[in-house]
C-alpha positions, 0 to 999 in steps of 0.5 A: 900556263905558268907552273910553280916548282918547289926546291925539292922538285928540283932536287928530285928532278936531278936525282932522276937523271942520276938513276938514268946515268946509273942505268946507262953505266950498268948497261954499258959496264962503264964502271964494273962496281959490285954495287952497280951489278947488285940490282938489274939495270932496268930497276934504275930506269924505272926509278929514273922515270918515276922520279921524272914523272913526279916532277913533271906537271901532269893534269889530274895527277900532279898539276903543279899549278901556282897558288891562287892569289887573292883577287884584288878588290875593285876600287870604290867608284868615285860616285855611286851611280843611281839605279835607274828607276822603273819608268813612271807611268805617263801622266794622263794628258789633260784635256784642252780647256773647253772654249767659252761661248765667247771664244767659240763665237769669236772663232765662228765669226772669223770668216764674216770679220774678214768678209765684212769688217776687214773690207770696211777697215781697209777703206780707213787704212787707205787714208788718214783724213775723212775726206770726200775720197774716203766717204766715196770709198766707204759708200762703195764698200758698204754697198758691196757687202752682204748687209743689203743695199738698204742697210748699207746706205742706212750705215753710210748716212749715219756716219755722214751725219756724225762726220763733223764729230769724228776725228779720224778713221778709228772714231769712224770705225767705232761709229759704224760699230755702235750703229751695227750694235744698235740695229742688232740690239733691237732684234735681240730676243732669245727664245723663252718658253712661257709658263701656262702654254703647254705644249708650246708649239714651235713650227720650224720652216725654211728652204731645204739645205738651210739646216732645219733638221740639225737646228730642230735637234739643237733647239730640243737639246737646248730646251732639254738642258733647261728642264723641258720635255720635248717632242718632235714631229716630222712634217717634211714628208716630201724629201727622201730620207728626211724622216729617218734623218730627223728621227736620228737627230731627235734620238741624239737630242734625247727627244720624243718623236712622232714618225710619219710615212713618206708622202703623208699629208704634212698638216696631218702629221702636225696634227698627230704631233700635237695630239701626242704632245698633249697626251704625253704631257710634253712641254714643247712640240717642235714641228719640221716642215717642207722646204721645197714643193713643186712651186713656191706658191705650193710650198707656202700654201702647204705651210699655211694649211699646217698653221691653220690646222694647228690653230684649230686643234690648240688655240694660239698655236703655233706659238712660234714660227721659226725661220732657219736661214743659211748664212752662206747665201748672203743677201739671198737670205733677206729675200727668203725672209721677206717671202716666208714672213709675207706668207706666215708672219715669221716670229723668230729667226735662226741664222746657221752656218756662220762659221763656214761663211764670210757673208754673215753680215747679212744678219745686220741687214735682216735685223734692219729690214724686218722687225723679226726677233733673232732667236739663235745663231749657229757657229758649228756642228756640235749640239751646243754650237747653236747659241741664243742670240746676244747682240753685244756678244755678237758685235764684240766677236764680229769686230774682234781681230781674229 
């Protein structure tokens, strides 16, 4: 630590040594002067000590600290730094845009595109000339798809007849597209509930695993969005847990429900459902039916019985007999259509699970072989993923390069 001494401090410090000297001189009688002997020698010593102590920097008594200099001001910063602002609350993430029905359809038919259209396109990529080799490859490819042999040859013969007017692979592919669209347009007939038929009775049939239960719920959801009141009857009393499953889906769709006991007579359940629909004033009654009994004959006879019971209770019912088909089974769907149609006279078709199938081209075979309207197509699990069938939109999505 540095100390600050005044000029007078140096003088006092020097004077203290003078008194020390006088103390020593008197004690040793170095100078026998009367002025020195006038006072006791110890007085000289005390004065010397006091003067010396006064000069020394003693904390708390005489610190002798240097004068505090003014603290120099800091230079002004070249730039004024911005004070960081409080973090702004994260903006609410915008929900992704809801896909349009066309976008959903394109995505749902991506696998069918690869399993049907890509195989045909590959034939035309192997040759730039419409020669016999190309037509042989095209014939073989069409027969190998899931549209069925009859429809495959119908398409092939149509292209052969137009071969003289085709100028290359692209025009040949467009000709196939036009023929597919022409076939499907003949079966385009979305379900419409007519005025004056109340309740409108829809009997839904199909084998187990085809998606009957969820399709019924989605149809109910679709009709309720159109302002119709809907009631569902659980006519599949043979399959374990089928009733509880359908009740769950009916609740999700916001539809009324008629519950039956497991093992009950399906036609009796259908009758009860129709009575409830009339009594409660519902616009539409949807009846689930069994998809499997011990034999195919038993199943068809049970369905015919249900159909007769409904007709006796309400003339003209069921107004719609809707067959639900699983697109993933390919050409087997054509055979199922034939069997159910022969037994019941199917009035409409709903083709489900197109999003999980590369065999959705079977819809072309069904439309070509049967004069049955195609009502709905299923392209996902959500309630609004069951879309009314529109041929042009379907063909646009089918031929879209996904």
